[in-house]
C-alpha positions in Angstrom: 7.3 20.0 28.2 10.4 18.2 26.7 9.9 15.4 24.2 10.8 11.9 25.0 13.9 10.5 23.4 15.8 7.2 23.7 19.1 8.4 25.1 21.7 7.4 27.7 22.3 11.0 28.6 21.7 14.4 27.0 25.4 15.3 27.3 26.7 12.1 25.7 24.1 11.5 23.0 26.2 12.9 20.1 29.2 10.7 21.1 27.0 7.6 21.5 25.4 8.1 18.1 28.7 8.4 16.3 30.1 5.4 18.2 27.1 3.3 17.2 27.5 4.2 13.5 31.2 3.3 13.5 30.7 0.1 15.5 28.3 -1.1 12.8 30.3 0.0 9.7 33.7 -1.6 9.2 34.6 1.1 6.7 34.7 3.7 9.5 37.0 4.5 12.4 36.9 7.0 15.2 39.7 9.4 15.8 40.8 8.9 19.4 40.0 11.9 21.7 37.8 13.6 19.2 34.2 13.4 17.9 35.6 12.5 14.4 34.9 9.6 12.1 37.3 8.7 9.2 37.6 6.2 6.5 39.2 3.1 7.8 41.3 2.8 4.5 42.8 6.3 5.0 46.3 5.1 4.0 44.9 4.2 0.5 44.3 7.9 -0.2 48.0 8.9 -0.7 48.4 11.4 -3.5 44.7 12.3 -3.5 42.6 15.2 -2.1 40.8 14.5 1.2 37.3 15.8 1.8 36.1 16.8 5.3 32.7 18.0 6.4 30.6 18.1 9.4 28.5 20.3 11.8 26.2 19.8 14.6 24.7 16.4 15.4 21.0 15.8 14.9 21.1 15.8 11.1 21.8 12.2 10.6 22.6 10.5 8.3 24.5 13.7 7.5 27.3 13.8 7.6 28.9 10.6 8.8 26.6 8.5 6.7 28.3 9.9 3.6 31.9 8.8 4.5 33.2 6.3 2.0 35.0 5.8 -1.3 33.7 8.3 -3.8 32.4 10.7 -1.1 33.8 12.1 2.2 37.1 11.2 3.8 35.9 12.1 7.3 33.4 14.0 9.4 33.7 16.2 12.5 30.6 16.3 14.6 29.5 18.8 17.2 26.9 18.4 19.9 23.3 18.5 18.8 22.8 21.5 16.6 26.2 22.9 17.7 29.3 23.5 15.6 32.2 21.1 16.1 35.2 22.2 18.1 38.1 23.8 16.3 40.5 21.4 17.9 38.6 18.4 16.5 38.5 19.9 13.0 42.2 20.6 13.1 42.9 17.1 14.4 41.0 15.6 11.4 42.9 17.8 8.9 46.2 16.7 10.4 45.1 13.0 10.4 44.4 13.0 6.7 47.5 15.0 5.9 49.7 12.6 7.8 48.1 9.7 5.8 49.7 11.2 2.6 46.8 13.2 1.1 47.9 16.1 -1.1 45.4 18.6 0.3 42.1 18.9 2.1 38.8 20.5 1.0 36.5 21.5 3.8 32.8 21.4 2.8 30.9 23.6 5.2 27.2 24.6 5.5 26.6 28.3 5.7 26.0 28.8 9.4 28.0 31.3 11.4 29.4 28.8 13.9 30.4 26.4 11.2 32.1 29.1 9.1 34.0 30.4 12.1 35.2 27.1 13.5 36.1 25.4 10.2 37.7 28.7 9.0 39.8 29.0 12.1 41.0 25.4 11.8 41.8 26.0 8.2 43.9 29.0 9.0 45.9 27.0 11.7 46.4 24.1 9.3 47.6 26.4 6.5 50.0 27.9 9.1 51.4 24.4 9.6 51.9 24.1 5.8 49.0 21.9 5.1 47.1 22.8 1.9 43.5 23.4 2.8 40.6 25.0 1.0 37.1 25.6 2.1 33.7 25.9 0.3 30.7 27.3 2.1 27.4 25.9 0.8 24.2 28.0 0.9 21.3 26.4 -1.0 18.3 27.7 0.9 15.7 29.1 -1.4 13.3 30.3 1.3 14.2 34.0 1.4 13.0 36.2 -1.4 15.4 39.0 -0.3 18.9 37.9 0.6 20.2 38.8 4.0 23.8 39.7 4.9 24.4 36.2 6.3 23.5 34.7 3.0 21.6 31.5 2.2 21.6 28.7 4.8 23.2 25.4 4.0 20.6 22.6 3.7 20.3 19.2 2.1 21.9 20.3 -1.2 25.2 20.1 0.7 25.0 16.3 0.3 25.1 16.7 -3.5 28.3 18.7 -3.1 29.7 15.8 -1.1 28.9 13.5 -4.0 30.3 15.7 -6.7 33.5 16.5 -4.8 33.9 12.9 -3.9 33.7 11.7 -7.5 36.3 14.3 -8.5 38.7 13.4 -5.7 38.3 9.7 -6.5 39.2 10.5 -10.1 42.5 12.2 -9.0 41.4 15.8 -9.7 43.5 18.4 -7.8 42.4 20.5 -4.8 42.1 23.8 -6.7 40.1 22.3 -9.6 37.7 20.5 -7.2 37.2 23.7 -5.2 36.4 25.6 -8.4 34.0 23.1 -9.8 32.0 22.4 -6.6 31.7 26.2 -6.0 30.0 26.4 -9.5 27.7 23.5 -8.8 26.6 25.0 -5.5 25.3 28.1 -7.3 23.0 25.9 -9.5 20.9 24.4 -6.8 18.2 25.3 -4.3 16.4 23.7 -1.4 13.1 24.5 0.4 11.6 22.8 3.4 8.2 22.6 4.9 7.1 21.0 8.2 4.0 20.0 10.2 5.7 21.0 13.5 9.0 21.7 15.1 11.6 19.5 16.7 13.1 19.5 20.2 16.8 19.3 21.2 17.3 16.6 23.8 16.4 18.0 27.1 14.6 21.0 25.7 11.1 22.1 24.6 10.1 22.3 20.9 11.6 25.4 19.2 8.2 26.7 17.9 4.5 25.8 18.0 2.1 25.3 15.1 -1.7 25.0 15.2 -3.3 21.9 13.9 -4.1 23.5 10.5 -0.8 25.1 9.9 2.5 24.3 8.2 5.9 26.1 8.4 7.3 27.0 5.0 11.0 27.7 4.5 12.3 26.5 7.9 15.9 25.6 8.6 17.4 22.3 9.9 17.8 23.5 13.5 14.2 23.9 14.4 14.3 27.6 13.5 11.1 29.1 12.1 10.6 29.6 8.4 9.6 32.5 6.2 5.8 32.1 6.6 3.0 29.8 7.8 0.6 28.3 5.4 -2.7 26.4 5.9 -2.8 22.6 5.7 -3.6 21.4 2.2 -3.3 18.3 0.0 0.3 17.0 -0.7 0.0 18.0 -4.4 -0.9 21.6 -3.4 1.9 21.9 -0.9 4.5 20.6 -3.4 3.3 22.9 -6.1 3.6 25.8 -3.7 7.1 24.8 -2.8 8.2 24.5 -6.4 6.6 27.8 -7.3 8.4 29.5 -4.5 11.9 28.1 -5.1 11.8 28.6 -8.9 10.2 32.1 -9.0 12.6 34.5 -10.7 11.4 37.3 -8.3 12.8 35.3 -5.5 16.4 36.4 -5.0 17.4 32.9 -3.8 15.6 31.0 -6.5 17.1 28.2 -8.5 16.7 29.0 -12.2 14.7 25.9 -13.3 12.4 26.3 -16.2 10.7 24.3 -18.9 13.4 22.2 -20.7 15.7 22.2 -17.7 17.3 19.0 -16.6 17.5 18.5 -12.8 18.4 16.1 -10.1 15.6 16.0 -7.6 16.2 15.2 -3.9 13.2 14.5 -1.7 14.5 14.6 1.9 12.7 13.5 5.0 13.5 15.9 7.8 13.3 13.1 10.3 9.7 12.5 11.4 7.6 11.8 8.3 6.5 8.2 7.5 7.8 6.5 4.4 4.2 6.6 3.2 4.1 10.4 3.3 7.6 10.7 1.7 6.4 8.5 -1.2 3.4 10.7 -1.7 5.5 13.8 -1.7 8.0 12.2 -4.2 5.1 11.3 -6.6 3.7 14.8 -6.3 7.1 16.4 -7.0 7.8 14.3 -10.1 4.3 15.0 -11.5 4.5 18.7 -10.8 8.0 19.1 -12.3 7.2 17.1 -15.4 4.0 19.1 -15.8 6.2 22.2 -16.0 8.3 20.7 -18.7 11.2 20.0 -16.4 13.3 16.8 -17.2 14.1 14.8 -14.1 17.5 13.2 -14.7 17.6 11.5 -11.3 15.4 11.4 -8.3 16.9 10.7 -4.8 14.3 9.9 -2.2 15.0 9.2 1.5 16.5 10.8 4.6 19.7 12.6 3.8 19.8 15.6 6.2 17.3 15.5 9.1 16.4 17.8 11.9 16.0 15.3 14.7 12.3 14.2 14.7 10.9 17.1 12.6 7.9 15.8 10.6 8.7 17.7 7.4 10.2 17.4 4.0 12.7 19.4 1.9 13.0 19.5 -1.9 16.3 20.1 -3.6 16.7 20.9 -7.3 20.2 20.8 -8.9 20.5 21.8 -12.6 22.7 19.2 -14.3 24.3 18.5 -17.7 25.8 15.2 -18.8 29.3 15.7 -17.3 27.8 16.7 -13.9 25.4 13.7 -14.0 28.3 11.3 -14.5 29.7 12.6 -11.2 26.4 12.1 -9.4 26.3 8.6 -10.9 29.9 7.7 -9.9 30.3 4.7 -7.6 30.5 5.3 -3.8 30.6 3.0 -0.8 29.0 5.6 1.5 26.3 3.8 3.5 23.6 6.6 3.3 23.9 7.3 -0.4 21.0 5.6 -2.2 21.6 3.0 -4.9 19.9 4.8 -7.8 19.7 3.5 -11.3 21.6 5.5 -13.9 18.4 6.1 -15.8 16.4 9.3 -16.3 13.1 9.5 -14.4 11.5 11.5 -17.2 10.8 9.4 -20.2 11.2 6.1 -18.4 8.3 3.7 -18.8 7.0 3.5 -15.2 4.2 0.9 -15.7 3.6 -2.1 -17.8 0.3 -3.6 -19.0 -1.4 -5.8 -16.5 -1.1 -9.5 -17.4 -3.9 -10.8 -19.5 -6.3 -13.1 -17.7 -6.6 -16.6 -18.9 -9.3 -17.1 -21.4 -12.3 -18.5 -19.6 -13.5 -21.9 -20.9 -17.1 -21.3 -21.7 -19.3 -23.4 -19.5 -22.8 -24.6 -20.3 -24.1 -22.4 -17.5 -21.9 -19.5 -18.3 -24.1 -16.5 -18.3 -27.5 -14.8 -18.2 -31.0 -16.2 -17.8 -33.3 -16.3 -14.9 -30.8 -18.2 -12.8 -28.4 -15.3 -13.1 -31.0 -12.9 -12.0 -31.8 -15.0 -9.0 -28.1 -15.2 -8.0 -28.1 -11.4 -8.2 -31.0 -11.4 -5.7 -29.0 -13.6 -3.3 -26.0 -11.3 -3.6 -28.1 -8.2 -3.1 -29.6 -9.7 0.1 -26.1 -10.5 1.4 -24.9 -7.0 0.6 -27.9 -5.4 2.4 -27.2 -7.6 5.5 -23.5 -6.6 5.7 -24.3 -2.9 5.2 -26.8 -3.1 7.9 -24.3 -4.7 10.3 -21.5 -2.2 9.6 -21.5 -0.3 12.9 -22.3 -3.4 14.9 -19.4 -5.3 13.5 -17.1 -2.3 14.0 -18.2 -2.1 17.6 -17.4 -5.7 18.2 -14.0 -5.3 16.5 -12.9 -2.4 18.6 -12.1 -4.8 21.4 -9.3 -6.2 19.1 -7.9 -2.7 18.4 -8.7 -1.5 14.9 -12.5 -1.6 14.8 -12.8 -1.8 11.1 -14.5 -5.2 10.5 -17.8 -3.7 9.6 -16.1 -1.1 7.4 -14.2 -3.9 5.6 -17.4 -5.9 5.0 -19.3 -2.9 3.9 -16.6 -2.1 1.4 -17.0 -5.6 0.0 -20.8 -5.2 -0.1 -20.5 -2.0 -2.1 -18.0 -3.5 -4.4 -20.4 -6.4 -5.1 -23.3 -4.0 -5.6 -21.3 -2.0 -8.1 -20.3 -5.2 -9.9 -23.9 -6.3 -10.2 -24.8 -2.9 -11.8 -22.3 -3.6 -14.6 -24.3 -6.7 -15.7 -25.7 -10.0 -14.6 -23.5 -12.3 -12.7 -22.5 -15.7 -14.1 -25.1 -18.4 -13.7 -22.5 -21.0 -13.3 -21.8 -21.5 -9.5 -18.1 -22.2 -10.2 -17.7 -19.1 -12.3 -19.7 -17.0 -9.9 -17.6 -18.0 -6.9 -14.4 -17.4 -8.9 -15.5 -13.9 -10.0 -16.5 -13.0 -6.4 -13.1 -14.2 -5.2 -11.2 -11.9 -7.6 -13.5 -9.0 -6.7 -13.1 -9.4 -3.0 -9.3 -9.8 -3.2 -9.1 -6.5 -5.1 -11.7 -4.4 -3.4 -12.3 -5.7 0.2 -8.7 -5.6 1.5 -7.4 -6.7 4.8 -7.1 -10.3 6.0 -10.8 -10.7 5.6 -10.6 -10.1 1.9 -7.8 -12.6 1.6 -9.7 -15.3 3.6 -12.9 -14.9 1.6 -10.9 -15.0 -1.6 -9.2 -18.2 -0.5 -12.5 -19.7 0.5 -14.3 -18.9 -2.7 -11.5 -19.8 -5.0 -11.2 -23.3 -3.4 -15.0 -23.7 -3.1 -15.4 -23.1 -6.8 -13.3 -26.1 -7.9 -15.8 -29.0 -6.9 -18.6 -27.1 -8.6 -17.0 -27.1 -12.0 -18.1 -30.7 -12.6 -21.3 -30.9 -10.7 -23.7 -28.7 -8.8 -25.7 -31.3 -6.9 -26.0 -31.4 -3.1 -22.8 -33.5 -2.6 -20.9 -31.1 -4.8 -22.0 -28.1 -2.7 -21.0 -29.9 0.5 -17.6 -30.7 -1.1 -17.3 -27.0 -2.0 -17.8 -26.0 1.6 -15.1 -28.5 2.6 -12.6 -27.2 0.1 -13.2 -23.6 1.2 -12.7 -24.4 4.8 -9.6 -26.4 4.1 -8.0 -23.5 2.2 -8.8 -21.1 5.0 -7.2 -23.3 7.6 -4.1 -24.0 5.4 -3.2 -20.4 4.7 -4.9 -18.6 7.6 -3.5 -20.9 10.2 -6.8 -20.8 12.2 -8.6 -23.8 13.5 -12.1 -24.3 15.0 -12.2 -22.7 18.4 -9.7 -20.0 17.6 -12.4 -17.3 17.8 -12.4 -16.4 14.1 -14.8 -16.4 11.2 -13.8 -20.0 10.6 -15.9 -21.0 13.7 -19.2 -20.0 12.0 -18.3 -21.5 8.7 -16.9 -24.7 10.2 -20.1 -25.3 12.2 -22.2 -24.8 9.1 -19.9 -27.1 7.1 -20.4 -29.9 9.6 -24.2 -29.7 9.1 -23.8 -29.6 5.3 -22.1 -33.0 5.4 -25.6 -34.4 5.4 -26.0 -33.2 1.8 -23.8 -36.0 0.8 -26.4 -38.6 1.8 -29.0 -39.8 -0.7 -32.4 -38.1 -0.4 -31.0 -35.1 1.6 -33.4 -32.2 2.0 -32.0 -29.0 0.8 -33.8 -26.5 3.1 -33.9 -28.6 6.2 -30.2 -29.1 6.2 -29.3 -25.6 5.2 -31.5 -24.2 7.9 -29.7 -26.3 10.5 -26.4 -25.2 9.1 -27.3 -21.5 9.4 -28.5 -22.0 13.0 -25.3 -23.8 13.9 -23.2 -21.0 12.3 -25.1 -18.4 14.4 -24.7 -20.4 17.6 -21.0 -20.9 16.9 -20.6 -17.1 16.3 -22.3 -16.4 19.6 -20.0 -19.0 21.3 -16.9 -17.2 20.3 -17.4 -14.6 23.0 -16.3 -17.3 25.5 -13.3 -18.4 23.4 -9.6 -17.3 23.7 -8.4 -16.0 20.4 -5.9 -18.3 18.8 -5.4 -16.6 15.4 -5.8 -13.2 13.9 -5.1 -9.8 15.4 -7.3 -10.6 18.4 -4.8 -13.3 19.4 -2.6 -10.5 20.7 -5.3 -9.1 22.9 -5.9 -10.2 26.5 -8.8 -12.6 26.7 -10.2 -10.6 29.5 -11.0 -7.8 27.0 -12.7 -10.1 24.5 -16.1 -10.6 26.0 -18.2 -10.1 22.8 -18.6 -12.4 19.8 -16.0 -12.3 17.1 -17.1 -9.9 14.4 -15.8 -12.1 11.6 -17.8 -15.0 12.8 -20.9 -12.8 13.2 -20.5 -11.6 9.6 -20.0 -15.1 8.2 -23.2 -16.3 10.0 -25.1 -13.2 8.7 -24.0 -14.1 5.1 -25.3 -17.6 5.4 -28.6 -16.4 7.0 -29.1 -14.0 4.1 -28.6 -16.8 1.5 -31.1 -19.0 3.3 -33.7 -16.2 3.5 -33.6 -15.5 -0.2 -33.9 -19.2 -1.1 -36.7 -19.7 1.4 -38.6 -16.6 0.1 -38.3 -17.8 -3.5 -39.4 -21.3 -2.5 -42.4 -19.8 -0.7 -43.1 -17.5 -3.7 -43.1 -20.5 -6.0 -45.7 -22.2 -3.8 -47.9 -19.1 -3.7 -47.8 -18.6 -7.4 -48.6 -22.2 -8.1 -51.8 -21.9 -6.0 -53.0 -18.8 -7.7 -55.8 -19.1 -10.3 -54.2 -16.5 -12.5 -50.8 -18.3 -12.6 -52.0 -21.8 -12.6 -49.9 -23.9 -14.9 -46.9 -21.5 -14.9 -43.4 -22.8 -14.4 -41.3 -20.9 -11.9 -37.5 -20.7 -12.3 -35.2 -21.8 -9.5 -31.6 -21.2 -8.8 -29.1 -23.7 -10.2 -28.3 -24.7 -6.6 -28.2 -28.2 -5.1 -30.8 -30.6 -6.4 -30.4 -30.4 -10.2 -31.0 -33.7 -12.0 -31.2 -34.4 -15.7 -34.0 -36.3 -17.2 -33.6 -39.0 -19.9 -34.5 -36.4 -22.5 -31.6 -34.2 -21.4 -33.7 -31.5 -19.7 -33.0 -30.7 -16.1 -35.8 -31.4 -13.5 -36.1 -31.9 -9.8 -38.3 -35.0 -10.2 -39.8 -37.5 -12.6 -43.2 -35.8 -11.9 -42.0 -32.6 -13.6 -40.8 -34.7 -16.6 -44.3 -36.0 -17.0 -45.7 -32.5 -16.8 -43.6 -31.4 -19.7 -44.7 -34.4 -21.7 -48.3 -33.6 -20.9 -47.7 -30.0 -22.0 -46.3 -31.2 -25.3 -49.3 -33.4 -25.9 -51.7 -30.6 -25.1 -49.8 -28.4 -27.6 -50.5 -31.0 -30.3 -54.1 -30.8 -29.3 -54.0 -27.0 -29.5 -54.5 -26.3 -25.8 -52.8 -25.9 -22.5 -53.5 -28.2 -19.6 -55.5 -25.4 -17.9 -57.5 -24.6 -21.1 -55.2 -21.8 -22.4 -54.1 -21.3 -26.0 -51.6 -23.3 -27.9 -49.4 -20.2 -28.2 -48.9 -20.2 -24.4 -47.8 -23.8 -24.5 -45.3 -22.9 -27.3 -44.0 -20.1 -25.1 -43.6 -22.4 -22.1 -41.7 -25.1 -24.0 -39.4 -22.4 -25.6 -38.7 -21.0 -22.1 -38.1 -24.5 -20.7 -35.7 -25.3 -23.5 -33.8 -22.1 -24.4 -31.3 -23.9 -26.7 -33.8 -25.6 -29.0 -34.6 -29.2 -28.6 -34.4 -30.7 -25.1 -30.8 -31.3 -24.0 -29.2 -30.2 -27.3 -27.2 -27.2 -28.8 -27.6 -26.0 -32.3 -24.8 -28.3 -33.4 -26.7 -31.3 -31.9 -24.3 -31.9 -29.0 -25.5 -32.5 -25.5 -26.3 -29.2 -23.8 -26.8 -28.7 -20.1 -29.4 -25.9 -19.9 -28.8 -22.5 -18.4 -31.5 -22.9 -15.9 -34.1 -25.4 -14.7 -37.9 -25.0 -14.2 -40.0 -26.2 -11.4 -43.8 -26.5 -11.3 -45.6 -25.9 -8.0 -49.3 -26.9 -7.8 
């Protein structure tokens, strides 16, 4: 079966491709009647050497992408993987000669057809009195035993374009350029590897590979390599390639060893993603430097492809300072990368992360029973999300990627790991801020960003107060931030629908005498109802907005997750409230004071201690009186009362620090009887 390609016709694809390049680059012109591209400023080259190259099409951007000041003068292209016609090569030689150049160097890859056709054109041009020289480039390092045909011309040819172009631009003569580039060609090697073959337009792939195989040492025309190897990690593949091409027992090796200075080319053979190319480049740099090789320059990109071949080639060129200056010389060629004239090896590649602003210590900054109880809430939330992973993924598959559950589970595991490192802050503002940073770093995706926005904004109103109105304001701030940056609105079938419904119920917290649990319970139920209602909504934001509404017949997974988080929070608070009541009714625990979260409802007594009611203030006064009388209110010892008061006032006297300033305590205590 032939592969699909975007063409007008198989016969005309090479002409169309070259015409498109010239149409979009004002520095190029076509030579009428021929598949030839030339510099548009040809007349400016009087008195200088012209450089021509070329070969079959299908290797783009080679070679026409390297036409320009400081590189090639022109290129002659053949049909796909076919040597260019002798007549077109000769026409190009005549064109540059008639423009006033003092000679022409033909740079030819070592393939039989190219050698023959360029060689014949050279002979005819010389017969006409035009000075023409030719260098044949063979940089293939695949074959351990050299064959009569010699080494194939691969991506290293592009480096010869660059060196020759810099010399020609500097006014060096034809004979000297030929001599110098011939020497450079002997100091480089290239090796390729591919995941599969390629296919010439209108034809089948040139060879087949099984799913667990790679082709090592293949050429740029889809021909098979020297051997097949098993799939492995990128680091292992790169190490194998470098071992092969630098092994002295390999007759076509490049003599790179510890202390050598090289130019590294990482060339995409056409079908690899930028992601994979970057991974290969990183592996090559690390592997070479691990061998003591100094990387003077690294060129990464697509220089010489093989149509859509999903593979990579590595080229190593041994360099000294004079040669490096030629590599660094300016060029206007569109396909040559803009590389800084700085060595890779020895360059500082990272800088220290910015220091985080010093946290202003808050009175509720860390530790204590409140911190432990916050950890309980977070653990319950994490457990809920982990339990919903597959369900959320299933709901999310309707929108295409199916990773909502995975994303939330990743967040849950990150929070669990964070909790193992130490207790969370007891301050609600600091807790939300810390969670925001954690989710932004670990959760990923748009969900991580949205949760981060929500928590960052929600933390702000809680810096000053933590009463019920402040928590309602925190919800408002979080929702506003999500709408501002996420561009979603209630009814758009997103996680905002659940949170918005809960936020509307929590407005009641702003009223005097509001009941914490009654309102929070209503908020959670509203969030769950809103999540369920999203199955009947048309998506107005997020990735689901690109999916037909007919396919979206299940609740939005983000809305379900948000409602589950709220439900988990409510359940922990309810269980702790119920536990407090149970302990207060127990004979063994009668008279104990049970800690509660620093959530809505904190008030501060006249003495500076935090209590939920005036009754609790009276109970503390009674306990102090009992201590003076040497007994607890339930008949216990004085020491127990001492312990109670110390726990109730961890910073010394009620409402004070050691320096005598007012101190908001780390936690509050509630008595249930």
